[in-house]
N, C-alpha and C positions, 0 to 999 in steps of 0.2 A: 162383761164389757162395760156395763153401766157403773159397776162398782169402781173400775179403774178410772173412768172419767171423773167420777165423784171424788175419788182420792186425789187425783191430779189437780182438780179445781180447788179442793180444800187446801192442798199444799201451796198452790199459787196464791190463794187469798191470804193464807197464813204468812207467807213470805212478804207480800205487799203490805200487810198490816204491820208487821214488825219493822219493815223499812220505814214506813211512814211514822211509826211510833217514836223513832229516834228523834230527839230534839234537834232543831237546827242550830248551827253555831250562832253565838250572839252577833248582833250587827256591829260593824266597825264603829269605833268611837273616834270622831274627828275632833282634834283640838281646835279651839277657837283661834283663828289667825289674829295676831296682834294688829290692832288698828289704831293709828295715832292721828286722828283728824286735825288736831291743832298744829301738827307739824307739816302736813302734806296737802293742805288746800288753803286757798285764800278765803277768809270768812265772808259770808254774804253781806252785801251792803258796803263793802270796803272798796271804793274805786277812786281813782284820782280825779275822775271827771264827774263826781257825784253832784247832781243838780238840785238836791234838797237844800232849802235855805233855812231849815229849822236849826236854831242855834244849838240845841241839845245834840242833834245828829251830827252837826259839824264838829262840835267839841269831842264827841265820842269817836267819830271817824278820825279826827286829827290825832287823838291819843293812840288809837289802834294803828294808824299809819306810821306814827313815830316808832311804835314797838316793832312793826314789820321792817322798817328801815334800819333800826338798831340791830336787829337780828339778821339782817341781810338774807331774808328768807327767799325772795324771788330772784332766781338766777336765769340768765339767758344763755342757753346752750344749743348745740346742734347735734342731731342724730342722723345716722345713715339708714335710709329705707331700702331694704334689699329688693323689694318689688320694683321700685322705680330707679334704683341705683343712683339716687340723689341724696343730698344732705338737706335737712330742713331744720328751721329754728323752732325751739320750743322754750317755754318758760317753766321752770320747776323751782321747788323749794328744797332746801337741804334735808332730804329724807331718804338717803340711800341712793339707789340707782344701780346702773350697771356700766360696763365699759363702753357702751354705745352712746357716749356723751362727750362732746368736744367743745373747746372754748371758741373756736372759729370755724367757719364753713371751709376755709382753706385747709385747716388741720384735718377736718373730717374727711374731705375728699382725698387728700394726700394719703392718709392712712388706709381708708376703706377701699380705694380703687386698687390698691395692691392685693387685697384679699378677695377680689371678685373673681370667681371661676367662670370662664367663658365656655 
């Protein structure tokens, strides 16, 4: 009887060691998500109501503001919030987006209220 127990234990240990000896599959490789910060955010220190009177800052800010205005980066749009079932304004720059962006609050409400499931 002792020999049977010993053999069974030996087989179990052998099986466990072989299972653990197999290498694990390599971890998944995630590609870096493209990030374009110059297109999708307003650079720090650029505001229309900048209170700094330093002439260098004003000149720099003026030049950067002109670039922003020329590229028309800041857009005012409306999105529909499904939780509140209302449209809200947001400011965005031309960096893609989805179909939940409308030119006016009226357009947003007219289109989205048709899609609300009660």
